[in-house]
Structure formats: C-alpha cells, structure tokens
N, CA, C and O atoms as a GROMACS GRO file, in nm:
protein
  464
    1UNK      N    1   1.926  -3.720   1.098
    1UNK     CA    2   1.833  -3.748   0.990
    1UNK      C    3   1.810  -3.899   0.983
    1UNK      O    4   1.905  -3.977   0.992
    2UNK      N    5   1.690  -3.939   0.968
    2UNK     CA    6   1.654  -4.080   0.956
    2UNK      C    7   1.702  -4.134   0.822
    2UNK      O    8   1.694  -4.066   0.720
    3UNK      N    9   1.753  -4.257   0.824
    3UNK     CA   10   1.805  -4.319   0.702
    3UNK      C   11   1.703  -4.321   0.589
    3UNK      O   12   1.740  -4.309   0.472
    4UNK      N   13   1.576  -4.335   0.621
    4UNK     CA   14   1.472  -4.339   0.518
    4UNK      C   15   1.459  -4.206   0.446
    4UNK      O   16   1.405  -4.202   0.336
    5UNK      N   17   1.507  -4.098   0.506
    5UNK     CA   18   1.501  -3.967   0.443
    5UNK      C   19   1.618  -3.941   0.350
    5UNK      O   20   1.613  -3.848   0.270
    6UNK      N   21   1.722  -4.019   0.358
    6UNK     CA   22   1.841  -4.001   0.274
    6UNK      C   23   1.817  -4.067   0.138
    6UNK      O   24   1.756  -4.173   0.129
    7UNK      N   25   1.865  -4.004   0.035
    7UNK     CA   26   1.861  -4.062  -0.098
    7UNK      C   27   2.000  -4.121  -0.126
    7UNK      O   28   2.085  -4.055  -0.186
    8UNK      N   29   2.021  -4.244  -0.083
    8UNK     CA   30   2.151  -4.309  -0.098
    8UNK      C   31   2.171  -4.344  -0.245
    8UNK      O   32   2.089  -4.413  -0.305
    9UNK      N   33   2.281  -4.297  -0.302
    9UNK     CA   34   2.310  -4.330  -0.442
    9UNK      C   35   2.418  -4.437  -0.453
    9UNK      O   36   2.422  -4.509  -0.553
   10UNK      N   37   2.505  -4.448  -0.354
   10UNK     CA   38   2.614  -4.546  -0.358
   10UNK      C   39   2.638  -4.603  -0.218
   10UNK      O   40   2.631  -4.531  -0.119
   11UNK      N   41   2.665  -4.732  -0.212
   11UNK     CA   42   2.700  -4.800  -0.086
   11UNK      C   43   2.820  -4.891  -0.112
   11UNK      O   44   2.802  -5.010  -0.137
   12UNK      N   45   2.940  -4.836  -0.106
   12UNK     CA   46   3.059  -4.915  -0.138
   12UNK      C   47   3.095  -5.018  -0.031
   12UNK      O   48   3.054  -5.007   0.085
   13UNK      N   49   3.173  -5.117  -0.072
   13UNK     CA   50   3.228  -5.215   0.021
   13UNK      C   51   3.345  -5.156   0.100
   13UNK      O   52   3.360  -5.182   0.219
   14UNK      N   53   3.427  -5.078   0.031
   14UNK     CA   54   3.542  -5.011   0.093
   14UNK      C   55   3.548  -4.870   0.039
   14UNK      O   56   3.494  -4.840  -0.068
   15UNK      N   57   3.615  -4.783   0.112
   15UNK     CA   58   3.620  -4.642   0.073
   15UNK      C   59   3.738  -4.572   0.138
   15UNK      O   60   3.789  -4.616   0.241
   16UNK      N   61   3.781  -4.465   0.076
   16UNK     CA   62   3.879  -4.373   0.133
   16UNK      C   63   3.838  -4.232   0.096
   16UNK      O   64   3.754  -4.212   0.008
   17UNK      N   65   3.897  -4.134   0.162
   17UNK     CA   66   3.875  -3.995   0.125
   17UNK      C   67   4.009  -3.938   0.079
   17UNK      O   68   4.112  -3.952   0.145
   18UNK      N   69   4.003  -3.873  -0.035
   18UNK     CA   70   4.121  -3.812  -0.097
   18UNK      C   71   4.112  -3.661  -0.083
   18UNK      O   72   4.006  -3.602  -0.104
   19UNK      N   73   4.223  -3.600  -0.048
   19UNK     CA   74   4.231  -3.454  -0.043
   19UNK      C   75   4.311  -3.408  -0.165
   19UNK      O   76   4.422  -3.455  -0.189
   20UNK      N   77   4.252  -3.316  -0.240
   20UNK     CA   78   4.319  -3.257  -0.356
   20UNK      C   79   4.338  -3.110  -0.324
   20UNK      O   80   4.241  -3.037  -0.306
   21UNK      N   81   4.463  -3.067  -0.318
   21UNK     CA   82   4.496  -2.930  -0.279
   21UNK      C   83   4.563  -2.859  -0.396
   21UNK      O   84   4.659  -2.909  -0.454
   22UNK      N   85   4.511  -2.742  -0.429
   22UNK     CA   86   4.570  -2.658  -0.533
   22UNK      C   87   4.600  -2.523  -0.471
   22UNK      O   88   4.512  -2.437  -0.462
   23UNK      N   89   4.724  -2.505  -0.429
   23UNK     CA   90   4.769  -2.378  -0.370
   23UNK      C   91   4.680  -2.333  -0.254
   23UNK      O   92   4.639  -2.217  -0.249
   24UNK      N   93   4.651  -2.424  -0.162
   24UNK     CA   94   4.576  -2.391  -0.043
   24UNK      C   95   4.426  -2.405  -0.054
   24UNK      O   96   4.356  -2.392   0.046
   25UNK      N   97   4.375  -2.431  -0.173
   25UNK     CA   98   4.231  -2.455  -0.190
   25UNK      C   99   4.211  -2.605  -0.204
   25UNK      O  100   4.253  -2.666  -0.302
   26UNK      N  101   4.145  -2.664  -0.103
   26UNK     CA  102   4.130  -2.809  -0.099
   26UNK      C  103   3.990  -2.853  -0.134
   26UNK      O  104   3.892  -2.784  -0.104
   27UNK      N  105   3.982  -2.969  -0.197
   27UNK     CA  106   3.856  -3.038  -0.221
   27UNK      C  107   3.877  -3.181  -0.173
   27UNK      O  108   3.986  -3.236  -0.187
   28UNK      N  109   3.772  -3.239  -0.118
   28UNK     CA  110   3.778  -3.376  -0.066
   28UNK      C  111   3.683  -3.462  -0.147
   28UNK      O  112   3.571  -3.420  -0.177
   29UNK      N  113   3.728  -3.583  -0.181
   29UNK     CA  114   3.646  -3.673  -0.262
   29UNK      C  115   3.647  -3.814  -0.202
   29UNK      O  116   3.749  -3.859  -0.150
   30UNK      N  117   3.533  -3.881  -0.212
   30UNK     CA  118   3.525  -4.022  -0.174
   30UNK      C  119   3.571  -4.105  -0.293
   30UNK      O  120   3.522  -4.087  -0.404
   31UNK      N  121   3.664  -4.196  -0.268
   31UNK     CA  122   3.706  -4.295  -0.368
   31UNK      C  123   3.653  -4.428  -0.317
   31UNK      O  124   3.702  -4.482  -0.217
   32UNK      N  125   3.553  -4.481  -0.387
   32UNK     CA  126   3.479  -4.597  -0.339
   32UNK      C  127   3.513  -4.722  -0.421
   32UNK      O  128   3.542  -4.714  -0.540
   33UNK      N  129   3.508  -4.838  -0.354
   33UNK     CA  130   3.540  -4.967  -0.415
   33UNK      C  131   3.428  -5.067  -0.387
   33UNK      O  132   3.375  -5.073  -0.276
   34UNK      N  133   3.394  -5.144  -0.489
   34UNK     CA  134   3.301  -5.256  -0.475
   34UNK      C  135   3.371  -5.382  -0.520
   34UNK      O  136   3.443  -5.382  -0.620
   35UNK      N  137   3.349  -5.491  -0.446
   35UNK     CA  138   3.403  -5.621  -0.485
   35UNK      C  139   3.309  -5.685  -0.585
   35UNK      O  140   3.187  -5.681  -0.569
   36UNK      N  141   3.366  -5.746  -0.688
   36UNK     CA  142   3.285  -5.806  -0.793
   36UNK      C  143   3.237  -5.946  -0.763
   36UNK      O  144   3.140  -5.992  -0.823
   37UNK      N  145   3.303  -6.013  -0.670
   37UNK     CA  146   3.263  -6.150  -0.639
   37UNK      C  147   3.318  -6.250  -0.738
   37UNK      O  148   3.405  -6.217  -0.819
   38UNK      N  149   3.269  -6.370  -0.730
   38UNK     CA  150   3.320  -6.481  -0.809
   38UNK      C  151   3.310  -6.458  -0.960
   38UNK      O  152   3.406  -6.485  -1.032
   39UNK      N  153   3.198  -6.408  -1.007
   39UNK     CA  154   3.178  -6.393  -1.151
   39UNK      C  155   3.195  -6.251  -1.202
   39UNK      O  156   3.190  -6.227  -1.322
   40UNK      N  157   3.215  -6.157  -1.112
   40UNK     CA  158   3.226  -6.017  -1.153
   40UNK      C  159   3.364  -5.961  -1.128
   40UNK      O  160   3.452  -6.029  -1.076
   41UNK      N  161   3.380  -5.838  -1.166
   41UNK     CA  162   3.506  -5.768  -1.146
   41UNK      C  163   3.488  -5.658  -1.043
   41UNK      O  164   3.379  -5.602  -1.030
   42UNK      N  165   3.594  -5.626  -0.971
   42UNK     CA  166   3.590  -5.513  -0.879
   42UNK      C  167   3.562  -5.386  -0.961
   42UNK      O  168   3.594  -5.378  -1.079
   43UNK      N  169   3.503  -5.288  -0.895
   43UNK     CA  170   3.478  -5.160  -0.961
   43UNK      C  171   3.508  -5.047  -0.863
   43UNK      O  172   3.523  -5.069  -0.743
   44UNK      N  173   3.517  -4.927  -0.917
   44UNK     CA  174   3.547  -4.811  -0.834
   44UNK      C  175   3.470  -4.691  -0.888
   44UNK      O  176   3.422  -4.691  -1.001
   45UNK      N  177   3.460  -4.590  -0.805
   45UNK     CA  178   3.399  -4.464  -0.844
   45UNK      C  179   3.449  -4.356  -0.749
   45UNK      O  180   3.473  -4.382  -0.631
   46UNK      N  181   3.465  -4.234  -0.803
   46UNK     CA  182   3.504  -4.121  -0.720
   46UNK      C  183   3.391  -4.018  -0.726
   46UNK      O  184   3.340  -3.987  -0.834
   47UNK      N  185   3.352  -3.966  -0.609
   47UNK     CA  186   3.242  -3.870  -0.612
   47UNK      C  187   3.290  -3.733  -0.661
   47UNK      O  188   3.409  -3.711  -0.681
   48UNK      N  189   3.194  -3.643  -0.679
   48UNK     CA  190   3.221  -3.512  -0.736
   48UNK      C  191   3.290  -3.417  -0.640
   48UNK      O  192   3.341  -3.313  -0.680
   49UNK      N  193   3.292  -3.452  -0.514
   49UNK     CA  194   3.351  -3.367  -0.412
   49UNK      C  195   3.254  -3.359  -0.295
   49UNK      O  196   3.134  -3.345  -0.314
   50UNK      N  197   3.306  -3.367  -0.175
   50UNK     CA  198   3.223  -3.373  -0.055
   50UNK      C  199   3.175  -3.233  -0.018
   50UNK      O  200   3.254  -3.140  -0.008
   51UNK      N  201   3.043  -3.221   0.003
   51UNK     CA  202   2.985  -3.094   0.046
   51UNK      C  203   2.932  -3.098   0.188
   51UNK      O  204   2.921  -2.995   0.254
   52UNK      N  205   2.900  -3.219   0.238
   52UNK     CA  206   2.843  -3.235   0.371
   52UNK      C  207   2.865  -3.378   0.416
   52UNK      O  208   2.870  -3.470   0.335
   53UNK      N  209   2.879  -3.397   0.549
   53UNK     CA  210   2.898  -3.531   0.606
   53UNK      C  211   2.802  -3.548   0.724
   53UNK      O  212   2.788  -3.459   0.807
   54UNK      N  213   2.738  -3.664   0.729
   54UNK     CA  214   2.653  -3.703   0.842
   54UNK      C  215   2.693  -3.844   0.884
   54UNK      O  216   2.769  -3.911   0.814
   55UNK      N  217   2.641  -3.887   0.998
   55UNK     CA  218   2.670  -4.024   1.041
   55UNK      C  219   2.552  -4.079   1.120
   55UNK      O  220   2.467  -4.005   1.170
   56UNK      N  221   2.550  -4.212   1.130
   56UNK     CA  222   2.464  -4.281   1.225
   56UNK      C  223   2.551  -4.389   1.289
   56UNK      O  224   2.674  -4.384   1.277
   57UNK      N  225   2.492  -4.486   1.356
   57UNK     CA  226   2.570  -4.586   1.427
   57UNK      C  227   2.658  -4.672   1.335
   57UNK      O  228   2.764  -4.717   1.377
   58UNK      N  229   2.614  -4.695   1.212
   58UNK     CA  230   2.683  -4.789   1.124
   58UNK      C  231   2.756  -4.726   1.006
   58UNK      O  232   2.844  -4.790   0.947
   59UNK      N  233   2.722  -4.603   0.970
   59UNK     CA  234   2.776  -4.546   0.846
   59UNK      C  235   2.804  -4.397   0.857
   59UNK      O  236   2.750  -4.326   0.941
   60UNK      N  237   2.893  -4.352   0.767
   60UNK     CA  238   2.909  -4.210   0.738
   60UNK      C  239   2.837  -4.185   0.606
   60UNK      O  240   2.833  -4.273   0.520
   61UNK      N  241   2.780  -4.066   0.590
   61UNK     CA  242   2.709  -4.029   0.468
   61UNK      C  243   2.778  -3.907   0.410
   61UNK      O  244   2.778  -3.799   0.470
   62UNK      N  245   2.838  -3.924   0.293
   62UNK     CA  246   2.911  -3.817   0.227
   62UNK      C  247   2.827  -3.768   0.110
   62UNK      O  248   2.798  -3.843   0.017
   63UNK      N  249   2.788  -3.641   0.114
   63UNK     CA  250   2.709  -3.580   0.008
   63UNK      C  251   2.802  -3.510  -0.089
   63UNK      O  252   2.901  -3.448  -0.049
   64UNK      N  253   2.770  -3.520  -0.218
   64UNK     CA  254   2.855  -3.462  -0.321
   64UNK      C  255   2.792  -3.344  -0.392
   64UNK      O  256   2.672  -3.319  -0.381
   65UNK      N  257   2.876  -3.271  -0.466
   65UNK     CA  258   2.830  -3.157  -0.544
   65UNK      C  259   2.722  -3.198  -0.644
   65UNK      O  260   2.634  -3.118  -0.676
   66UNK      N  261   2.728  -3.321  -0.694
   66UNK     CA  262   2.632  -3.367  -0.794
   66UNK      C  263   2.497  -3.407  -0.733
   66UNK      O  264   2.403  -3.438  -0.806
   67UNK      N  265   2.488  -3.407  -0.599
   67UNK     CA  266   2.367  -3.450  -0.532
   67UNK      C  267   2.372  -3.594  -0.484
   67UNK      O  268   2.276  -3.643  -0.424
   68UNK      N  269   2.482  -3.662  -0.510
   68UNK     CA  270   2.497  -3.802  -0.468
   68UNK      C  271   2.513  -3.810  -0.316
   68UNK      O  272   2.550  -3.713  -0.250
   69UNK      N  273   2.484  -3.928  -0.263
   69UNK     CA  274   2.506  -3.957  -0.121
   69UNK      C  275   2.571  -4.095  -0.112
   69UNK      O  276   2.510  -4.196  -0.146
   70UNK      N  277   2.695  -4.098  -0.066
   70UNK     CA  278   2.768  -4.222  -0.049
   70UNK      C  279   2.753  -4.269   0.095
   70UNK      O  280   2.795  -4.199   0.187
   71UNK      N  281   2.693  -4.384   0.115
   71UNK     CA  282   2.679  -4.445   0.247
   71UNK      C  283   2.800  -4.534   0.268
   71UNK      O  284   2.809  -4.642   0.209
   72UNK      N  285   2.893  -4.489   0.352
   72UNK     CA  286   3.020  -4.559   0.373
   72UNK      C  287   3.022  -4.624   0.511
   72UNK      O  288   3.009  -4.555   0.612
   73UNK      N  289   3.039  -4.756   0.515
   73UNK     CA  290   3.035  -4.826   0.643
   73UNK      C  291   3.148  -4.784   0.736
   73UNK      O  292   3.261  -4.760   0.692
   74UNK      N  293   3.116  -4.776   0.865
   74UNK     CA  294   3.218  -4.745   0.965
   74UNK      C  295   3.304  -4.867   0.991
   74UNK      O  296   3.263  -4.980   0.967
   75UNK      N  297   3.424  -4.843   1.038
   75UNK     CA  298   3.516  -4.950   1.074
   75UNK      C  299   3.642  -4.944   0.990
   75UNK      O  300   3.637  -4.926   0.868
   76UNK      N  301   3.755  -4.958   1.057
   76UNK     CA  302   3.884  -4.951   0.987
   76UNK      C  303   3.897  -5.059   0.880
   76UNK      O  304   3.969  -5.040   0.782
   77UNK      N  305   3.827  -5.172   0.897
   77UNK     CA  306   3.836  -5.278   0.796
   77UNK      C  307   3.761  -5.241   0.668
   77UNK      O  308   3.778  -5.308   0.566
   78UNK      N  309   3.679  -5.136   0.670
   78UNK     CA  310   3.608  -5.090   0.551
   78UNK      C  311   3.679  -4.971   0.486
   78UNK      O  312   3.644  -4.931   0.375
   79UNK      N  313   3.777  -4.914   0.554
   79UNK     CA  314   3.849  -4.798   0.501
   79UNK      C  315   3.972  -4.848   0.427
   79UNK      O  316   4.066  -4.897   0.488
   80UNK      N  317   3.970  -4.836   0.297
   80UNK     CA  318   4.082  -4.880   0.215
   80UNK      C  319   4.035  -4.912   0.074
   80UNK      O  320   3.926  -4.873   0.033
   81UNK      N  321   4.118  -4.983   0.001
   81UNK     CA  322   4.091  -5.016  -0.138
   81UNK      C  323   4.112  -5.165  -0.160
   81UNK      O  324   4.166  -5.234  -0.073
   82UNK      N  325   4.070  -5.214  -0.275
   82UNK     CA  326   4.105  -5.350  -0.317
   82UNK      C  327   4.236  -5.342  -0.395
   82UNK      O  328   4.284  -5.232  -0.424
   83UNK      N  329   4.294  -5.454  -0.429
   83UNK     CA  330   4.416  -5.452  -0.510
   83UNK      C  331   4.390  -5.381  -0.643
   83UNK      O  332   4.472  -5.300  -0.687
   84UNK      N  333   4.277  -5.412  -0.705
   84UNK     CA  334   4.243  -5.350  -0.833
   84UNK      C  335   4.228  -5.199  -0.819
   84UNK      O  336   4.290  -5.123  -0.893
   85UNK      N  337   4.143  -5.154  -0.724
   85UNK     CA  338   4.119  -5.010  -0.713
   85UNK      C  339   4.242  -4.934  -0.664
   85UNK      O  340   4.258  -4.816  -0.694
   86UNK      N  341   4.330  -5.001  -0.588
   86UNK     CA  342   4.455  -4.935  -0.548
   86UNK      C  343   4.541  -4.909  -0.671
   86UNK      O  344   4.607  -4.805  -0.679
   87UNK      N  345   4.542  -5.001  -0.765
   87UNK     CA  346   4.614  -4.980  -0.891
   87UNK      C  347   4.558  -4.863  -0.969
   87UNK      O  348   4.633  -4.784  -1.026
   88UNK      N  349   4.425  -4.852  -0.972
   88UNK     CA  350   4.361  -4.739  -1.040
   88UNK      C  351   4.398  -4.609  -0.969
   88UNK      O  352   4.433  -4.511  -1.034
   89UNK      N  353   4.390  -4.608  -0.837
   89UNK     CA  354   4.424  -4.489  -0.760
   89UNK      C  355   4.569  -4.448  -0.781
   89UNK      O  356   4.598  -4.330  -0.798
   90UNK      N  357   4.659  -4.545  -0.780
   90UNK     CA  358   4.801  -4.515  -0.804
   90UNK      C  359   4.819  -4.450  -0.941
   90UNK      O  360   4.898  -4.356  -0.956
   91UNK      N  361   4.748  -4.501  -1.041
   91UNK     CA  362   4.756  -4.445  -1.176
   91UNK      C  363   4.705  -4.301  -1.179
   91UNK      O  364   4.767  -4.214  -1.240
   92UNK      N  365   4.592  -4.277  -1.112
   92UNK     CA  366   4.536  -4.142  -1.106
   92UNK      C  367   4.633  -4.048  -1.036
   92UNK      O  368   4.659  -3.937  -1.085
   93UNK      N  369   4.687  -4.091  -0.923
   93UNK     CA  370   4.777  -4.004  -0.846
   93UNK      C  371   4.910  -3.982  -0.917
   93UNK      O  372   4.978  -3.882  -0.892
   94UNK      N  373   4.946  -4.072  -1.006
   94UNK     CA  374   5.068  -4.056  -1.084
   94UNK      C  375   5.056  -3.954  -1.195
   94UNK      O  376   5.157  -3.916  -1.255
   95UNK      N  377   4.935  -3.910  -1.223
   95UNK     CA  378   4.912  -3.813  -1.331
   95UNK      C  379   4.865  -3.678  -1.279
   95UNK      O  380   4.804  -3.602  -1.354
   96UNK      N  381   4.892  -3.647  -1.155
   96UNK     CA  382   4.848  -3.520  -1.095
   96UNK      C  383   4.928  -3.405  -1.158
   96UNK      O  384   5.050  -3.410  -1.164
   97UNK      N  385   4.858  -3.302  -1.207
   97UNK     CA  386   4.927  -3.188  -1.269
   97UNK      C  387   5.012  -3.110  -1.168
   97UNK      O  388   4.989  -3.116  -1.048
   98UNK      N  389   5.110  -3.040  -1.220
   98UNK     CA  390   5.193  -2.953  -1.136
   98UNK      C  391   5.106  -2.853  -1.062
   98UNK      O  392   5.007  -2.803  -1.116
   99UNK      N  393   5.142  -2.825  -0.939
   99UNK     CA  394   5.068  -2.729  -0.857
   99UNK      C  395   4.963  -2.794  -0.769
   99UNK      O  396   4.908  -2.728  -0.680
  100UNK      N  397   4.935  -2.921  -0.791
  100UNK     CA  398   4.838  -2.993  -0.710
  100UNK      C  399   4.908  -3.091  -0.618
  100UNK      O  400   5.009  -3.151  -0.655
  101UNK      N  401   4.854  -3.107  -0.498
  101UNK     CA  402   4.900  -3.210  -0.406
  101UNK      C  403   4.781  -3.299  -0.375
  101UNK      O  404   4.672  -3.250  -0.345
  102UNK      N  405   4.802  -3.431  -0.382
  102UNK     CA  406   4.695  -3.526  -0.359
  102UNK      C  407   4.740  -3.625  -0.252
  102UNK      O  408   4.853  -3.673  -0.255
  103UNK      N  409   4.651  -3.654  -0.157
  103UNK     CA  410   4.683  -3.750  -0.053
  103UNK      C  411   4.558  -3.816   0.001
  103UNK      O  412   4.447  -3.766  -0.015
  104UNK      N  413   4.577  -3.929   0.066
  104UNK     CA  414   4.469  -4.004   0.127
  104UNK      C  415   4.463  -3.969   0.275
  104UNK      O  416   4.565  -3.974   0.344
  105UNK      N  417   4.344  -3.934   0.324
  105UNK     CA  418   4.328  -3.902   0.465
  105UNK      C  419   4.323  -4.030   0.549
  105UNK      O  420   4.287  -4.136   0.499
  106UNK      N  421   4.360  -4.018   0.674
  106UNK     CA  422   4.358  -4.131   0.768
  106UNK      C  423   4.215  -4.159   0.811
  106UNK      O  424   4.130  -4.070   0.809
  107UNK      N  425   4.188  -4.283   0.850
  107UNK     CA  426   4.053  -4.322   0.892
  107UNK      C  427   4.005  -4.242   1.013
  107UNK      O  428   3.886  -4.211   1.024
  108UNK      N  429   4.096  -4.208   1.104
  108UNK     CA  430   4.054  -4.138   1.226
  108UNK      C  431   4.035  -3.987   1.207
  108UNK      O  432   4.029  -3.914   1.306
  109UNK      N  433   4.026  -3.941   1.083
  109UNK     CA  434   3.995  -3.801   1.055
  109UNK      C  435   3.857  -3.767   1.112
  109UNK      O  436   3.769  -3.852   1.115
  110UNK      N  437   3.840  -3.646   1.157
  110UNK     CA  438   3.711  -3.598   1.207
  110UNK      C  439   3.622  -3.566   1.088
  110UNK      O  440   3.614  -3.452   1.043
  111UNK      N  441   3.554  -3.669   1.036
  111UNK     CA  442   3.476  -3.655   0.912
  111UNK      C  443   3.366  -3.550   0.924
  111UNK      O  444   3.340  -3.479   0.827
  112UNK      N  445   3.302  -3.540   1.039
  112UNK     CA  446   3.191  -3.447   1.054
  112UNK      C  447   3.234  -3.302   1.045
  112UNK      O  448   3.153  -3.215   1.016
  113UNK      N  449   3.362  -3.275   1.070
  113UNK     CA  450   3.414  -3.138   1.062
  113UNK      C  451   3.510  -3.120   0.945
  113UNK      O  452   3.590  -3.027   0.944
  114UNK      N  453   3.502  -3.209   0.847
  114UNK     CA  454   3.589  -3.203   0.730
  114UNK      C  455   3.561  -3.079   0.647
  114UNK      O  456   3.653  -3.010   0.603
  115UNK      N  457   3.433  -3.052   0.626
  115UNK     CA  458   3.391  -2.939   0.544
  115UNK      C  459   3.336  -2.831   0.637
  115UNK      O  460   3.247  -2.856   0.717
  116UNK      N  461   3.389  -2.713   0.625
  116UNK     CA  462   3.344  -2.603   0.712
  116UNK      C  463   3.286  -2.492   0.630
  116UNK      O  464   3.243  -2.390   0.685
   0.00000   0.00000   0.00000
C-alpha cells in the first residue's frame, strides 16, 4: 500500500509492542513514546490493540481496533522507551490483575505475522 493511502494517526519517536495474555488469549498493543525536546515533556500513548501490520522500507504500520495507524520507524535504536515512558510502563505493568501476563516483545519479532 502506498504511504499516501494510509491514514497515519501517530508517528512516535520510539516504540515497543506489549503482549497481554489472559489464559491463552493474547492481545498485542503498541506502546509509543515521543520526546518533548527542550521546552516540552516526553509523552506516551498505548494503542487499542493491533489488528493488522504492514511495512515499507522505513516503517512498520500497526493498525488498531479504534482505526488508528501507528507509523513506527524501523531500526533497533527506535525500539524502546524513554526514561519517563519506561517509568510509566513499569507502573502499568506493576498493576496487572491476577490471571494476566504482560511482557515486551523483542525487536526481531516477525511483526507481519504477529496477528493471524
């Protein structure tokens, strides 16, 4: 698909994919980070859950249940979090209810075959 045909809703500076498993039923979510720069603050956002993945030479495109499309840059240096968003993620993961398992997927995951 040509980039001009995609409705990009988010383009983070850094990103990871989180797997949330509840007794064998898994959902995958993009946890995205933006750097605030000199006068701003870092920010984060988690998508509604990945429904489809595409790629081109420079990016992966993660589509969500809400209709969002996260354009995530390729490269191991873009896969990760900032200090701020890692603190937020640690807090979220520390409050996972019983029966759920949450983990961060490795960068070399086969993203195109994540959702079947």
